[in-house]
C-alpha positions as a Markdown table, in Angstrom:
| # | Residue | x | y | z |
|---|---|---|---|---|
| 1 | Met | -8.8 | 10.5 | -1.2 |
| 2 | Thr | -7.7 | 6.8 | -1.7 |
| 3 | Ser | -7.0 | 4.8 | 1.4 |
| 4 | Ala | -3.7 | 2.9 | 1.6 |
| 5 | Thr | -5.6 | -0.4 | 1.7 |
| 6 | Thr | -7.7 | 0.5 | -1.3 |
| 7 | Ala | -4.6 | 1.4 | -3.2 |
| 8 | Ile | -3.0 | -1.9 | -2.3 |
| 9 | Arg | -6.1 | -4.0 | -3.1 |
| 10 | Gln | -6.5 | -2.3 | -6.5 |
| 11 | Arg | -3.0 | -3.5 | -7.3 |
| 12 | Val | -3.7 | -7.0 | -6.1 |
| 13 | Asp | -6.9 | -7.1 | -8.1 |
| 14 | Ala | -4.9 | -6.2 | -11.2 |
| 15 | Gly | -2.7 | -9.2 | -10.7 |
| 16 | Gly | 0.2 | -7.6 | -8.9 |
| 17 | Ala | 1.2 | -6.7 | -5.4 |
| 18 | Gly | 1.1 | -3.3 | -3.6 |
| 19 | Leu | 4.4 | -1.5 | -3.2 |
| 20 | Ile | 5.0 | 0.7 | -0.2 |
| 21 | Gly | 8.1 | 2.9 | 0.0 |
| 22 | Tyr | 9.4 | 4.1 | 3.4 |
| 23 | Leu | 11.5 | 7.3 | 3.6 |
| 24 | Pro | 12.4 | 9.3 | 6.7 |
| 25 | Val | 11.2 | 12.9 | 6.4 |
| 26 | Gly | 14.0 | 15.4 | 6.4 |
| 27 | Tyr | 16.8 | 13.3 | 4.9 |
| 28 | Pro | 19.0 | 14.4 | 3.4 |
| 29 | Thr | 17.0 | 17.6 | 3.7 |
| 30 | Leu | 13.2 | 18.3 | 4.0 |
| 31 | Asp | 12.9 | 19.4 | 0.4 |
| 32 | Arg | 14.9 | 16.5 | -1.0 |
| 33 | Ser | 13.0 | 13.9 | 1.1 |
| 34 | Ile | 9.8 | 15.3 | -0.5 |
| 35 | Glu | 11.4 | 15.1 | -4.0 |
| 36 | Ala | 12.5 | 11.5 | -3.3 |
| 37 | Ala | 9.0 | 10.5 | -2.3 |
| 38 | Cys | 7.4 | 12.2 | -5.3 |
| 39 | Arg | 9.8 | 10.2 | -7.5 |
| 40 | Leu | 8.5 | 7.0 | -5.9 |
| 41 | Val | 5.0 | 8.1 | -6.7 |
| 42 | Asp | 5.9 | 8.8 | -10.3 |
| 43 | Ala | 7.6 | 5.3 | -10.4 |
| 44 | Gly | 4.2 | 3.7 | -9.5 |
| 45 | Phe | 4.6 | 3.1 | -5.7 |
| 46 | Asp | 1.1 | 2.6 | -4.3 |
| 47 | Val | 1.8 | 4.0 | -0.8 |
| 48 | Ile | 4.4 | 6.3 | 0.7 |
| 49 | Glu | 5.3 | 5.6 | 4.3 |
| 50 | Phe | 6.9 | 8.7 | 5.7 |
| 51 | Gly | 9.0 | 8.0 | 8.8 |
| 52 | Gln | 9.0 | 10.6 | 11.5 |
| 53 | Pro | 12.5 | 11.0 | 12.9 |
| 54 | Tyr | 12.8 | 10.2 | 16.6 |
| 55 | Ser | 15.7 | 10.4 | 19.1 |
| 56 | Asp | 15.2 | 6.8 | 20.3 |
| 57 | Pro | 14.2 | 4.8 | 17.2 |
| 58 | Ser | 14.1 | 1.3 | 18.8 |
| 59 | Met | 12.8 | -0.5 | 15.7 |
| 60 | Asp | 15.1 | 1.2 | 13.1 |
| 61 | Gly | 18.4 | -0.2 | 11.9 |
| 62 | Pro | 21.6 | 1.8 | 11.4 |
| 63 | Ala | 20.8 | 3.4 | 8.1 |
| 64 | Ile | 17.4 | 4.9 | 9.3 |
| 65 | Gln | 18.9 | 5.8 | 12.7 |
| 66 | Lys | 21.6 | 7.8 | 11.0 |
| 67 | Ala | 19.2 | 9.6 | 8.7 |
| 68 | Ser | 16.9 | 10.4 | 11.6 |
| 69 | Val | 19.7 | 11.9 | 13.6 |
| 70 | Arg | 20.7 | 14.1 | 10.7 |
| 71 | Ala | 17.1 | 15.3 | 10.1 |
| 72 | Leu | 16.7 | 16.1 | 13.8 |
| 73 | Glu | 20.1 | 18.0 | 13.9 |
| 74 | Gln | 18.8 | 20.1 | 11.0 |
| 75 | Gly | 15.8 | 21.1 | 13.2 |
| 76 | Leu | 13.0 | 18.8 | 11.8 |
| 77 | Arg | 9.8 | 19.0 | 13.7 |
| 78 | Thr | 6.4 | 17.4 | 13.5 |
| 79 | Asp | 5.0 | 20.3 | 11.5 |
| 80 | Asp | 7.6 | 19.6 | 8.8 |
| 81 | Val | 6.3 | 16.0 | 8.6 |
| 82 | Phe | 2.8 | 17.3 | 7.8 |
| 83 | Thr | 4.3 | 19.7 | 5.3 |
| 84 | Ala | 5.9 | 16.7 | 3.5 |
| 85 | Val | 2.7 | 14.7 | 3.7 |
| 86 | Glu | 0.7 | 17.5 | 2.1 |
| 87 | Ala | 3.3 | 18.1 | -0.7 |
| 88 | Val | 3.4 | 14.4 | -1.6 |
| 89 | Ser | -0.4 | 14.0 | -1.3 |
| 90 | Arg | -0.8 | 16.9 | -3.7 |
| 91 | His | 1.6 | 15.2 | -6.1 |
| 92 | Gly | -0.8 | 12.3 | -6.2 |
| 93 | Gly | 0.6 | 10.0 | -3.6 |
| 94 | Thr | -1.2 | 8.0 | -0.9 |
| 95 | Val | 0.7 | 8.9 | 2.2 |
| 96 | Met | 0.9 | 7.4 | 5.7 |
| 97 | Thr | 3.3 | 8.2 | 8.5 |
| 98 | Met | 5.3 | 5.8 | 10.7 |
| 99 | Thr | 5.8 | 7.3 | 14.1 |
| 100 | Tyr | 6.8 | 6.3 | 17.6 |
| 101 | Tyr | 3.9 | 6.9 | 19.9 |
| 102 | Asn | 5.7 | 9.4 | 22.1 |
| 103 | Leu | 5.6 | 11.9 | 19.3 |
| 104 | Met | 1.9 | 11.6 | 18.9 |
| 105 | Phe | 1.4 | 11.7 | 22.6 |
| 106 | Thr | 3.5 | 14.9 | 23.0 |
| 107 | Arg | 1.5 | 16.7 | 20.3 |
| 108 | Gly | -1.8 | 15.4 | 21.5 |
| 109 | Val | -3.1 | 12.2 | 20.0 |
| 110 | Asp | -6.3 | 13.7 | 18.6 |
| 111 | Thr | -4.4 | 16.8 | 17.4 |
| 112 | Tyr | -1.9 | 14.7 | 15.6 |
| 113 | Ala | -4.6 | 12.7 | 13.9 |
| 114 | Arg | -6.5 | 15.9 | 12.9 |
| 115 | Asp | -3.4 | 17.6 | 11.5 |
| 116 | Leu | -2.3 | 14.5 | 9.6 |
| 117 | Ala | -5.8 | 14.1 | 8.0 |
| 118 | Ala | -5.8 | 17.9 | 7.1 |
| 119 | Ala | -2.5 | 17.4 | 5.4 |
| 120 | Gly | -3.9 | 14.6 | 3.2 |
| 121 | Gly | -2.5 | 11.7 | 5.2 |
| 122 | Val | -4.5 | 8.5 | 5.3 |
| 123 | Gly | -3.1 | 6.6 | 8.3 |
| 124 | Val | -0.3 | 5.8 | 10.7 |
| 125 | Val | 2.0 | 2.8 | 11.3 |
| 126 | Thr | 2.7 | 2.7 | 15.1 |
| 127 | Pro | 5.6 | 0.2 | 15.7 |
| 128 | Asp | 5.9 | 0.7 | 19.4 |
| 129 | Leu | 2.2 | 0.9 | 20.4 |
| 130 | Pro | 0.7 | -2.3 | 21.6 |
| 131 | Pro | -3.1 | -2.5 | 20.9 |
| 132 | Glu | -3.8 | -3.0 | 24.6 |
| 133 | Glu | -2.7 | 0.6 | 25.1 |
| 134 | Gly | -4.0 | 2.0 | 21.8 |
| 135 | Gly | -7.5 | 3.1 | 22.8 |
| 136 | Glu | -6.9 | 6.8 | 22.6 |
| 137 | Trp | -5.2 | 6.5 | 19.2 |
| 138 | Glu | -7.8 | 4.2 | 17.8 |
| 139 | Ala | -10.6 | 6.7 | 18.8 |
| 140 | Ala | -8.7 | 9.5 | 17.2 |
| 141 | Ala | -8.1 | 7.5 | 14.0 |
| 142 | Asp | -11.7 | 6.7 | 13.8 |
| 143 | Ala | -12.7 | 10.3 | 14.4 |
| 144 | His | -10.5 | 11.5 | 11.5 |
| 145 | Asn | -11.0 | 8.5 | 9.2 |
| 146 | Leu | -7.4 | 7.3 | 9.4 |
| 147 | Glu | -6.1 | 3.8 | 8.9 |
| 148 | Arg | -4.2 | 2.3 | 11.9 |
| 149 | Thr | -1.5 | -0.2 | 11.1 |
| 150 | Tyr | -0.1 | -2.5 | 13.8 |
| 151 | Leu | 2.8 | -5.0 | 13.4 |
| 152 | Val | 3.0 | -8.7 | 13.8 |
| 153 | Ala | 6.3 | -10.6 | 14.1 |
| 154 | Pro | 7.4 | -14.2 | 13.7 |
| 155 | Ser | 7.4 | -14.5 | 17.5 |
| 156 | Ser | 3.8 | -13.4 | 17.8 |
| 157 | Ser | 1.4 | -16.1 | 19.0 |
| 158 | Asp | -1.7 | -17.0 | 17.0 |
| 159 | Gln | -3.8 | -15.5 | 19.8 |
| 160 | Arg | -1.9 | -12.2 | 19.7 |
| 161 | Ile | -2.0 | -12.1 | 15.9 |
| 162 | Ala | -5.8 | -12.4 | 16.0 |
| 163 | Met | -6.0 | -9.6 | 18.6 |
| 164 | Ile | -3.7 | -7.3 | 16.5 |
| 165 | Cys | -5.8 | -8.0 | 13.4 |
| 166 | Glu | -9.0 | -7.1 | 15.3 |
| 167 | His | -7.5 | -3.7 | 16.3 |
| 168 | Thr | -6.0 | -2.9 | 12.9 |
| 169 | Arg | -8.0 | -0.7 | 10.5 |
| 170 | Gly | -6.6 | -1.3 | 7.1 |
| 171 | Trp | -3.6 | -3.4 | 6.4 |
| 172 | Val | -1.4 | -5.4 | 8.8 |
| 173 | Tyr | 2.4 | -4.9 | 8.7 |
| 174 | Ala | 4.2 | -8.3 | 8.9 |
| 175 | Ala | 7.8 | -7.9 | 10.0 |
| 176 | Ser | 9.7 | -10.6 | 8.1 |
| 177 | Thr | 12.3 | -11.1 | 10.8 |
| 178 | Met | 13.1 | -10.4 | 14.4 |
| 179 | Gly | 15.2 | -7.4 | 15.1 |
| 180 | Val | 15.5 | -3.9 | 13.5 |
| 181 | Thr | 14.9 | -2.7 | 10.0 |
| 182 | Gly | 17.6 | -3.0 | 7.3 |
| 183 | Ala | 18.4 | -4.7 | 4.0 |
| 184 | Arg | 18.9 | -8.4 | 4.2 |
| 185 | Ser | 19.8 | -11.2 | 1.8 |
| 186 | Asp | 16.8 | -13.5 | 2.7 |
| 187 | Val | 13.5 | -12.4 | 4.0 |
| 188 | Asp | 11.3 | -15.3 | 3.0 |
| 189 | Val | 12.2 | -17.8 | 5.7 |
| 190 | Ala | 9.7 | -16.7 | 8.3 |
| 191 | Ala | 7.7 | -14.2 | 6.4 |
| 192 | Arg | 5.6 | -16.7 | 4.3 |
| 193 | Gly | 4.4 | -18.6 | 7.4 |
| 194 | Leu | 3.7 | -15.3 | 9.2 |
| 195 | Val | 1.5 | -14.0 | 6.4 |
| 196 | Glu | -0.4 | -17.3 | 6.4 |
| 197 | Arg | -1.0 | -17.1 | 10.2 |
| 198 | Thr | -2.0 | -13.4 | 9.9 |
| 199 | Arg | -4.6 | -14.2 | 7.3 |
| 200 | Arg | -6.0 | -17.0 | 9.6 |
| 201 | Gly | -6.0 | -14.4 | 12.4 |
| 202 | Gly | -8.5 | -12.3 | 10.4 |
| 203 | Ala | -6.4 | -9.9 | 8.2 |
| 204 | Asp | -7.7 | -9.2 | 4.7 |
| 205 | Thr | -4.5 | -7.3 | 3.7 |
| 206 | Val | -1.0 | -8.2 | 4.8 |
| 207 | Cys | 2.1 | -6.5 | 3.7 |
| 208 | Val | 5.7 | -7.7 | 4.4 |
| 209 | Gly | 8.6 | -5.4 | 5.4 |
| 210 | Phe | 12.0 | -5.5 | 7.0 |
| 211 | Gly | 14.9 | -6.4 | 4.7 |
| 212 | Val | 13.6 | -6.1 | 1.1 |
| 213 | Ser | 16.4 | -4.6 | -1.0 |
| 214 | Arg | 15.9 | -5.7 | -4.6 |
| 215 | Gly | 13.3 | -6.7 | -7.2 |
| 216 | Glu | 14.0 | -10.4 | -6.9 |
| 217 | Gln | 13.1 | -10.4 | -3.2 |
| 218 | Ala | 10.0 | -8.2 | -3.9 |
| 219 | Ala | 8.8 | -10.6 | -6.6 |
| 220 | Ser | 9.1 | -13.6 | -4.3 |
| 221 | Ile | 7.2 | -11.9 | -1.4 |
| 222 | Ala | 4.5 | -10.7 | -3.9 |
| 223 | Thr | 3.6 | -14.4 | -4.5 |
| 224 | Tyr | 2.1 | -14.7 | -1.0 |
| 225 | Ala | 1.7 | -11.2 | 0.4 |
| 226 | Asp | -0.6 | -8.4 | -0.7 |
| 227 | Gly | 2.1 | -5.8 | -0.5 |
| 228 | Val | 5.9 | -5.3 | -0.2 |
| 229 | Ile | 7.4 | -2.6 | 2.0 |
| 230 | Val | 10.9 | -1.3 | 1.1 |
| 231 | Gly | 12.8 | 1.2 | 3.3 |
| 232 | Ser | 16.5 | 1.0 | 4.0 |
| 233 | Ala | 17.4 | 0.1 | 0.4 |
| 234 | Leu | 15.7 | 3.2 | -0.9 |
| 235 | Leu | 17.2 | 5.4 | 1.8 |
| 236 | Gln | 20.7 | 4.1 | 1.0 |
| 237 | Cys | 20.3 | 5.4 | -2.6 |
| 238 | Leu | 20.2 | 9.0 | -1.3 |
| 239 | Asp | 23.7 | 9.5 | -0.1 |
| 240 | Gly | 26.3 | 11.6 | -2.0 |
| 241 | Asp | 25.8 | 13.7 | -5.1 |
| 242 | Trp | 22.1 | 14.4 | -5.5 |
| 243 | Asn | 21.9 | 13.8 | -9.2 |
| 244 | Glu | 23.6 | 10.4 | -8.8 |
| 245 | Ala | 21.4 | 9.7 | -5.8 |
| 246 | Thr | 18.1 | 10.3 | -7.6 |
| 247 | Ala | 19.4 | 8.2 | -10.5 |
| 248 | Arg | 20.0 | 5.3 | -8.1 |
| 249 | Leu | 16.6 | 5.8 | -6.5 |
| 250 | Asp | 14.8 | 5.8 | -9.8 |
| 251 | Ala | 16.6 | 2.7 | -11.0 |
| 252 | Leu | 15.7 | 0.8 | -7.8 |
| 253 | Ala | 12.2 | 2.0 | -7.9 |
| 254 | Arg | 11.7 | 0.8 | -11.4 |
| 255 | Asp | 13.2 | -2.6 | -10.5 |
| 256 | Leu | 10.9 | -3.0 | -7.6 |
| 257 | Arg | 7.8 | -1.8 | -9.5 |
| 258 | Glu | 8.4 | -4.1 | -12.4 |
| 259 | Ala | 8.9 | -7.1 | -10.1 |
| 260 | Thr | 5.5 | -6.6 | -8.4 |
| 261 | Leu | 3.3 | -5.6 | -11.4 |
| 262 | Lys | 2.3 | -9.2 | -12.3 |
| 263 | Val | 2.8 | -12.1 | -10.0 |
| 264 | Glu | 1.6 | -15.7 | -9.8 |
| 265 | Arg | 0.0 | -16.8 | -6.5 |
């Protein structure tokens, strides 16, 4: 099984940048969220980041919040997340989950890690877990050979960035802007400096997310980051008629992949 960081580094070594696609499990339905993720795999995305819907998604913007509410109203549970992970892993995808810590804690941290690994998952992004409180999760991740991804932000001090890099196993998630997720017109203003500071803090692999919505943005980020994370823009493709939705998703996926295949650093 290929780790997320290995998949990203392989793309960088080939002269491009890693491409990470975020989709919430269960939107618009469980089966269709799996299909959408498999389409991203077929389009050449290096990592799939499956978001686990939560009733209090403090980091997520309106689009992801709306999708999460719909998934929960349809009865989505953690077992369904692992079903999705297993299906996309079998399709050839490298799959992580992004989850708020309460969902891991409720299931049992070691149990969550064990079940994710058994489903073929390779790691977890934990947006609301500070490393100072991550000891139980870090032990479980190590026990089940999972990557653990923490976030840095433009407001993070150099000292804190160094601490986050020390606790990360795999790649570091650099949030390009302050606030919640969502497509934005400009994500480069603070992201470039944040990536530089995160490398100085000890990170080998840094990926930028929050706000990427088109190939032009992805290409720009790829000149200084190891990977580009796209979420809300992909999700917004999935509304309405499903045939039209998947056509929009495929077109955006191609645009993003082509933009990150070859870059000049």
